[in-house]
C-alpha positions as CSV (number, residue, x, y, z in Angstrom):
1,M,16.1,127.6,24.3
2,P,12.4,128.4,24.1
3,A,10.3,126.9,26.9
4,D,8.2,123.9,26.1
5,R,4.6,124.5,25.0
6,L,2.3,122.5,27.1
7,L,-1.2,121.5,26.2
8,I,-3.4,119.7,28.8
9,T,-6.5,118.0,27.3
10,L,-9.7,117.3,29.3
11,C,-12.1,114.9,27.5
12,T,-15.6,115.7,28.9
13,Y,-19.2,114.4,29.0
14,N,-21.3,115.7,31.8
15,E,-18.4,117.3,33.8
16,R,-20.1,120.7,34.5
17,E,-19.9,120.3,38.3
18,N,-16.1,119.4,38.1
19,L,-14.8,121.9,35.6
20,P,-15.2,125.2,37.4
21,A,-12.8,123.8,40.2
22,L,-10.6,121.7,37.9
23,I,-9.4,124.5,35.6
24,P,-7.9,126.9,38.2
25,E,-6.5,123.9,40.0
26,I,-4.6,122.9,36.9
27,H,-3.3,126.4,36.3
28,Q,-2.2,126.6,40.0
29,Y,0.4,123.8,39.2
30,A,0.9,124.6,35.5
31,P,0.1,128.3,34.9
32,Q,1.9,128.2,31.5
33,A,-0.3,125.4,30.1
34,D,-3.1,125.8,27.6
35,I,-6.1,123.7,28.4
36,L,-8.2,121.9,25.7
37,V,-11.7,120.9,26.7
38,I,-12.9,118.2,24.3
39,D,-16.7,118.0,24.9
40,D,-18.9,115.4,23.4
41,N,-22.1,117.6,23.4
42,S,-22.7,117.1,27.1
43,P,-26.5,117.4,27.9
44,D,-25.5,119.1,31.2
45,G,-24.1,122.1,29.5
46,T,-20.3,121.3,30.0
47,G,-19.4,122.6,26.5
48,A,-21.2,125.8,27.1
49,L,-19.5,126.5,30.4
50,A,-16.1,125.8,28.7
51,D,-16.9,128.3,26.1
52,E,-17.8,130.9,28.7
53,W,-14.3,130.1,30.5
54,A,-12.4,130.4,27.1
55,A,-14.0,133.8,26.4
56,R,-12.3,135.2,29.5
57,D,-9.1,133.1,29.6
58,P,-6.9,132.9,26.5
59,R,-5.2,129.7,27.8
60,V,-8.6,127.8,27.6
61,H,-9.8,126.3,24.2
62,V,-12.8,124.2,23.4
63,L,-13.3,121.5,20.9
64,H,-17.0,120.6,20.4
65,R,-17.8,117.2,19.0
66,P,-21.6,116.4,17.9
67,G,-22.1,113.5,20.4
68,K,-20.7,110.8,22.7
69,L,-18.2,109.4,20.3
70,G,-16.0,107.5,22.8
71,L,-13.0,108.4,25.0
72,G,-10.5,106.9,22.6
73,T,-11.6,109.1,19.8
74,A,-11.6,112.1,21.9
75,T,-8.1,111.4,23.0
76,I,-7.0,111.0,19.4
77,A,-8.7,114.4,18.6
78,G,-6.6,116.0,21.5
79,F,-3.5,114.4,19.7
80,R,-4.4,115.9,16.4
81,Y,-5.0,119.4,18.0
82,A,-1.6,119.3,19.7
83,I,0.2,118.4,16.4
84,E,-1.6,120.9,14.4
85,H,-0.9,123.6,16.9
86,D,2.7,122.9,17.4
87,Y,2.8,122.1,21.1
88,T,5.8,120.4,22.4
89,L,4.0,118.3,25.2
90,L,0.5,117.0,25.6
91,M,-0.7,116.0,29.0
92,N,-4.2,114.3,29.5
93,L,-6.1,114.2,32.7
94,D,-9.5,112.8,33.6
95,A,-11.9,115.8,34.1
96,D,-13.4,114.5,37.3
97,F,-10.5,115.1,39.8
98,S,-9.6,111.5,40.0
99,H,-6.3,112.7,38.3
100,H,-5.4,115.5,40.9
101,P,-3.4,118.3,39.3
102,R,-0.8,118.2,42.1
103,H,0.9,115.6,40.2
104,I,1.4,117.5,37.2
105,P,4.9,118.8,38.1
106,A,6.0,115.2,38.7
107,L,5.0,114.1,35.2
108,L,6.5,117.2,33.6
109,K,9.9,116.4,35.3
110,C,9.9,112.9,34.1
111,A,9.1,114.2,30.5
112,E,12.5,115.6,30.4
113,Q,13.8,112.2,30.1
114,A,11.0,110.2,28.5
115,D,8.7,110.3,25.4
116,V,5.7,108.9,27.3
117,V,5.1,109.4,31.1
118,I,2.5,107.7,32.9
119,G,0.9,108.7,36.1
120,S,0.8,105.4,37.7
121,R,-1.4,103.7,40.5
122,Y,0.7,100.6,40.4
123,V,4.2,101.7,41.1
124,P,5.8,102.2,44.7
125,G,4.0,105.3,46.1
126,G,1.0,105.1,43.9
127,G,-2.4,104.0,44.9
128,V,-6.2,104.1,44.6
129,V,-8.9,105.7,47.0
130,G,-12.5,104.9,46.9
131,W,-12.7,101.8,44.8
132,G,-14.3,98.5,45.9
133,L,-12.7,95.1,45.4
134,K,-14.5,94.4,42.1
135,R,-13.1,97.5,40.4
136,K,-9.7,97.0,41.7
137,L,-9.6,93.3,40.4
138,M,-10.9,94.5,37.1
139,S,-8.3,97.2,36.7
140,R,-5.4,94.7,37.8
141,G,-6.7,92.2,35.3
142,V,-6.9,94.5,32.3
143,N,-3.4,95.7,33.0
144,G,-2.0,92.2,33.3
145,Y,-3.9,91.3,30.1
146,A,-2.1,94.2,28.3
147,R,1.3,93.3,29.4
148,L,0.7,89.8,28.1
149,F,-0.7,90.5,24.8
150,L,1.0,93.8,23.8
151,G,4.4,93.3,25.3
152,L,4.1,96.4,27.7
153,K,6.6,96.7,30.4
154,T,4.8,99.5,32.1
155,H,2.5,98.9,35.2
156,D,-0.3,101.1,34.7
157,N,-1.5,100.6,31.0
158,S,-5.2,101.4,31.5
159,G,-5.1,105.0,33.1
160,A,-5.4,108.2,31.2
161,F,-3.0,110.4,33.4
162,R,-0.2,110.7,30.8
163,C,2.2,113.2,29.3
164,F,3.5,112.7,25.6
165,R,6.2,114.4,23.6
166,V,4.2,115.7,20.6
167,A,7.1,115.1,18.1
168,R,6.5,111.3,18.8
169,L,2.8,111.7,18.4
170,R,3.5,112.9,14.9
171,Q,5.0,109.5,14.1
172,L,1.9,107.6,15.0
173,E,-0.6,106.8,12.3
174,L,-3.6,108.0,14.0
175,D,-6.1,106.9,11.3
176,K,-5.1,103.2,11.9
177,F,-6.3,103.3,15.7
178,I,-9.3,100.8,16.2
179,A,-10.3,101.4,19.7
180,R,-13.0,104.0,20.3
181,G,-13.4,103.7,24.0
182,Y,-11.4,103.0,27.1
183,A,-9.3,100.3,25.2
184,A,-7.5,103.1,23.5
185,Q,-5.5,103.6,26.6
186,E,-3.7,100.3,25.9
187,E,-3.7,100.8,22.2
188,I,-1.8,104.2,22.5
189,L,0.9,102.7,24.7
190,Y,1.3,99.7,22.3
191,R,1.7,101.9,19.2
192,C,4.0,104.2,21.0
193,R,6.1,101.1,22.0
194,K,6.1,100.0,18.3
195,I,7.6,103.3,17.0
196,G,10.4,103.1,19.8
197,C,9.1,105.6,22.3
198,T,10.9,105.7,25.9
199,F,8.5,105.4,28.9
200,A,8.6,106.4,32.5
201,E,6.1,105.9,35.4
202,T,5.7,108.4,38.3
203,P,3.5,107.5,41.2
204,I,0.0,109.1,41.6
205,T,-2.9,108.6,44.0
206,F,-6.1,108.0,42.0
207,D,-9.1,109.4,43.9
208,D,-12.6,108.4,42.8
209,R,-14.5,111.2,41.0
210,R,-15.8,114.2,43.0
211,Y,-19.1,114.7,41.2
212,G,-21.1,112.7,38.6
213,K,-21.0,109.1,37.6
214,S,-18.2,106.9,36.0
215,K,-18.4,106.2,32.4
216,I,-16.7,102.8,32.6
217,N,-19.1,99.8,32.2
218,L,-19.1,96.1,31.2
219,R,-19.3,97.0,27.5
220,E,-16.0,98.8,27.7
221,V,-14.4,96.0,29.4
222,V,-15.5,93.5,27.0
223,A,-14.4,95.7,24.1
224,A,-10.9,95.9,25.7
225,L,-10.7,92.1,26.1
226,V,-11.4,91.8,22.3
227,I,-9.2,94.6,21.0
228,I,-6.1,94.0,23.1
229,P,-5.3,90.5,21.8
230,R,-6.3,91.6,18.4
231,L,-3.6,94.2,18.4
232,G,-1.0,92.0,19.9
233,L,-1.7,88.8,17.8
234,L,-2.1,90.5,14.5
235,G,0.6,93.0,14.9
236,R,-1.3,96.0,13.9
């Protein structure tokens, strides 16, 4: 049987400092993977740097978007690319080293048995490094909120380190997604659950970003608090 075709997506906005180290690190653990950089017209030149990389490495591709359109829409753009280009698996990582590529083999192993694999901070063996109490409580709260309203059984519903079987992504009605920002992480799992996907979680250690500033803010948290119950109560 032919080997699975793997696409790894990196949604970027001002990640120029991280990208030169991250791409070779990913290929250390998954040399067979294609990498798609989805850049939202980063003012720091991340997109131009990605273009330079793609010009010398055929495994690297770049999708340029006109502006900062939201993490959720960038993630869905990656789904569409994987579907259109007939990949077997899609894996998404944060582009700031908070999701270390050393965990990639474990996610791929789990993907042999599950449609959706989550790199989880909240299963035995997982954890977080570099967070204060406020951010820990916020993350735990949003995860509990998602389980309550969306019927999710998984423990880490707000993280972006995931691997999907693309055949299952084809079954999602991508035009119906309503979250544009970070709340898309919960919406994706909810919609995957609705179509009968199987799930697995494997432990990861989440390290706070190496360079740059976190994009999460109060506005994103409020959006999640509104969108999550809307999905669950209206059964969208």
